[in-house]
C-alpha positions as CSV (number, residue, x, y, z in Angstrom):
1,X,-16.0,96.7,-13.8
2,X,-12.9,98.0,-15.5
3,X,-10.4,95.2,-16.2
4,X,-7.3,95.0,-18.2
5,X,-6.5,92.2,-20.6
6,X,-5.6,89.8,-17.7
7,X,-9.0,90.4,-16.0
8,X,-7.4,92.1,-13.1
9,X,-9.4,94.7,-11.2
10,X,-8.1,98.3,-11.7
11,X,-8.6,101.5,-9.9
12,X,-10.8,102.0,-6.8
13,X,-13.2,99.2,-8.0
14,X,-11.2,96.7,-6.0
15,X,-12.5,98.3,-2.8
16,X,-16.2,98.6,-3.9
17,X,-18.6,96.2,-2.4
18,X,-22.3,95.6,-2.8
19,X,-24.6,97.3,-0.3
20,X,-25.2,95.1,2.7
21,X,-28.5,93.1,2.5
22,X,-31.4,94.7,4.4
23,X,-33.7,92.8,6.8
24,X,-37.0,91.8,5.3
25,X,-40.2,93.6,6.0
26,X,-41.6,90.5,7.7
27,X,-38.6,90.6,10.2
28,X,-38.7,94.4,10.6
29,X,-42.5,94.1,11.4
30,X,-41.5,92.3,14.6
31,X,-40.0,95.6,15.9
32,X,-43.3,95.9,17.8
33,X,-42.0,93.3,20.2
34,X,-38.8,95.1,21.1
35,X,-38.7,95.9,24.8
36,X,-39.4,94.2,28.1
37,X,-42.7,92.5,28.8
38,X,-44.4,91.1,31.9
39,X,-46.0,87.7,31.0
40,X,-49.1,86.3,32.8
41,X,-51.3,83.3,32.3
42,X,-50.1,79.7,31.9
43,X,-46.5,80.9,32.1
44,X,-45.5,83.9,34.2
45,X,-42.4,86.1,34.3
46,X,-40.5,88.4,32.0
47,X,-39.4,88.3,28.4
48,X,-37.2,90.9,26.6
49,X,-36.8,91.4,22.9
50,X,-33.8,93.2,21.3
51,X,-32.3,93.4,17.8
52,X,-29.1,91.7,17.0
53,X,-26.6,94.1,15.3
54,X,-27.6,94.4,11.6
55,X,-31.3,94.0,12.3
56,X,-31.7,90.6,10.7
57,X,-32.4,88.7,13.9
58,X,-34.6,89.5,16.9
59,X,-33.3,88.0,20.2
60,X,-35.8,87.0,22.9
61,X,-34.5,86.6,26.5
62,X,-36.9,84.4,28.5
63,X,-37.3,84.1,32.3
64,X,-40.6,82.4,33.0
65,X,-42.1,79.9,35.4
66,X,-44.5,77.3,34.0
67,X,-46.1,74.4,35.9
68,X,-43.7,75.1,38.8
69,X,-40.6,74.8,36.6
70,X,-38.2,77.6,35.7
71,X,-38.0,78.2,31.9
72,X,-34.9,80.3,31.1
73,X,-33.5,80.7,27.6
74,X,-32.9,82.6,24.4
75,X,-34.7,82.6,21.1
76,X,-33.2,83.8,17.8
77,X,-35.9,84.9,15.3
78,X,-35.3,85.7,11.6
79,X,-35.0,84.1,8.2
80,X,-32.9,81.0,7.8
81,X,-30.0,81.5,5.5
82,X,-27.6,78.5,5.3
83,X,-24.3,79.3,3.7
84,X,-24.4,79.2,-0.1
85,X,-28.2,78.9,-0.2
86,X,-31.0,81.5,-0.7
87,X,-32.7,83.2,2.3
88,X,-35.7,81.1,3.6
89,X,-39.2,82.4,3.0
90,X,-40.5,82.0,6.6
91,X,-39.5,84.0,9.6
92,X,-38.2,81.1,11.7
93,X,-36.8,80.8,15.2
94,X,-35.0,78.4,17.5
95,X,-35.4,78.6,21.3
96,X,-32.6,77.3,23.5
97,X,-33.3,76.7,27.1
98,X,-31.2,76.2,30.2
99,X,-32.0,72.4,30.3
100,X,-30.5,71.8,26.9
101,X,-33.7,71.7,24.9
102,X,-34.3,73.4,21.6
103,X,-37.7,74.3,20.1
104,X,-38.3,75.5,16.5
105,X,-41.1,78.0,15.6
106,X,-42.4,80.0,12.6
107,X,-43.6,83.6,13.1
108,X,-46.2,85.5,11.1
109,X,-47.4,89.0,12.0
110,X,-50.4,90.1,10.0
111,X,-51.9,93.4,10.9
112,X,-52.2,93.3,14.8
113,X,-52.2,89.4,15.0
114,X,-49.1,87.5,15.8
115,X,-49.1,83.7,15.1
116,X,-46.2,81.5,16.2
117,X,-46.4,78.0,15.0
118,X,-44.5,75.2,16.8
119,X,-42.4,73.4,14.3
120,X,-43.7,74.3,10.9
121,X,-46.2,76.9,9.5
122,X,-49.7,75.5,9.8
123,X,-48.9,73.3,12.8
124,X,-51.8,72.3,15.1
125,X,-49.7,73.7,18.0
126,X,-49.4,77.5,17.9
127,X,-49.8,80.8,19.7
128,X,-52.1,83.4,18.3
129,X,-52.3,86.8,20.0
130,X,-53.4,90.4,19.2
131,X,-51.6,93.6,19.9
132,X,-53.8,96.2,21.8
133,X,-53.5,99.4,23.7
134,X,-51.1,101.0,21.3
135,X,-48.9,97.9,21.2
136,X,-48.4,97.9,25.0
137,X,-50.5,94.6,25.5
138,X,-50.7,91.4,23.6
139,X,-53.4,88.9,24.6
140,X,-53.6,85.4,23.1
141,X,-53.6,81.7,23.5
142,X,-51.2,78.8,23.1
143,X,-53.2,76.0,21.5
144,X,-52.0,72.4,21.6
145,X,-53.5,69.5,19.7
146,X,-55.9,67.4,21.7
147,X,-57.3,70.3,23.7
148,X,-54.4,71.5,25.7
149,X,-53.0,75.0,25.9
150,X,-53.3,78.2,27.9
151,X,-54.1,81.9,27.8
152,X,-51.2,84.3,27.8
153,X,-51.0,88.1,28.3
154,X,-47.9,90.2,27.7
155,X,-47.8,93.7,29.1
156,X,-45.0,96.1,28.2
157,X,-43.0,97.3,31.2
């Protein structure tokens, strides 16, 4: 940077900025989820994924029914990046439902297998599913500690 003796910015450099940060490969890999999906299994209904402007966060819109109860909400998926701190290593999310609940998850997509841990990576409660049929179907299971859980299939609309 060109500066004079008083360390003042000179010329056009005052208007130059760093290039904006780009989304991580781990976040961009979730592009396979973008679109609207019919969900069947232990929870039934529709989910829709779309990118937030900038591509750093994936937004999931949820309209499901589970155990006779409506489950409606939004999930924001991406790296945590608190102000003044480094970007988090994991792809994390927080789900907000219409009843005032929040749920935290960690996403990992390796090859065709998506794992979503409840709470922290490595949790005994998780979803693990596999993309098939040219990414138009995902079949998997929600696993809960103590033997609970259910099968879930998402089919692209």
